[in-house]
Structures are given as structure tokens and as C-alpha cells.
C-alpha positions as CSV (number, residue, x, y, z in Angstrom):
1,X,22.9,-4.6,30.9
2,X,22.1,-4.4,27.2
3,X,22.7,-8.2,27.0
4,X,20.1,-8.7,29.8
5,X,17.6,-6.5,27.9
6,X,18.2,-8.4,24.7
7,X,17.8,-11.8,26.4
8,X,14.6,-10.8,28.0
9,X,12.8,-9.3,25.1
10,X,11.7,-10.6,21.7
11,X,13.5,-8.4,19.2
12,X,10.2,-7.7,17.5
13,X,8.7,-6.5,20.8
14,X,11.4,-3.9,21.5
15,X,10.2,-0.5,20.2
16,X,12.4,1.8,18.1
17,X,14.0,4.1,20.8
18,X,13.3,7.1,18.6
19,X,9.6,6.5,18.7
20,X,9.1,6.6,22.5
21,X,9.8,9.3,25.0
22,X,12.9,9.6,27.0
23,X,10.7,9.2,30.1
24,X,9.3,5.9,28.9
25,X,12.8,4.6,28.1
26,X,13.9,5.5,31.6
27,X,10.9,3.9,33.1
28,X,11.4,0.7,31.2
29,X,15.2,0.5,32.0
30,X,14.5,1.2,35.7
31,X,12.0,-1.7,35.7
32,X,14.5,-4.1,34.1
33,X,17.2,-3.0,36.6
34,X,14.8,-3.5,39.5
35,X,13.9,-7.0,38.4
36,X,17.5,-7.9,37.9
37,X,18.4,-6.6,41.4
38,X,15.5,-8.5,43.1
39,X,16.2,-11.7,41.2
40,X,19.8,-11.6,42.4
41,X,18.7,-11.1,46.0
42,X,16.5,-14.2,45.9
43,X,19.6,-16.3,45.0
44,X,21.0,-15.5,48.5
45,X,18.0,-16.9,50.4
46,X,18.1,-20.1,52.3
47,X,15.5,-22.8,51.4
48,X,13.6,-21.8,54.5
49,X,13.7,-18.1,53.7
50,X,12.6,-18.9,50.1
51,X,9.6,-20.8,51.5
52,X,8.6,-17.9,53.6
53,X,9.0,-15.6,50.6
54,X,6.9,-17.8,48.4
55,X,4.1,-18.0,51.0
56,X,4.1,-14.3,51.4
57,X,3.8,-13.8,47.7
58,X,0.9,-16.2,47.5
59,X,-0.9,-14.3,50.3
60,X,-0.2,-11.0,48.6
61,X,1.6,-9.5,51.5
């Protein structure tokens, strides 16, 4: 997972972990894990399902 984090963030944008709260670190890691999970789920969609998903996102619902 650390490799995913490193690939997704500019090294200069990643804060020193000692300068932010444990709660903030936890929130950020949960967000990254959620994004990773959702992106993996999208890989399993058929082209028709992906089209439905895209249309739903465009409508906001």
C-alpha cells in the first residue's frame, strides 16, 4: 500500500507524518484505500455496465 501512496502523491506534497494528527493520517489512508478498492471494482464491469456507471456519474446520482 505504501507503493500506491508513493505513486499517487508528489513527494513534496506528502506532509511530514510527525506534523499532522493521527486522526488526519487515518483519514487520508482510509481515503486512499477506498479509492483503490473502488477503482478495482470498476475493472470488473462490462462495457455496458461501465456506460451505465458513467451516465450515472454525469447525472450526479
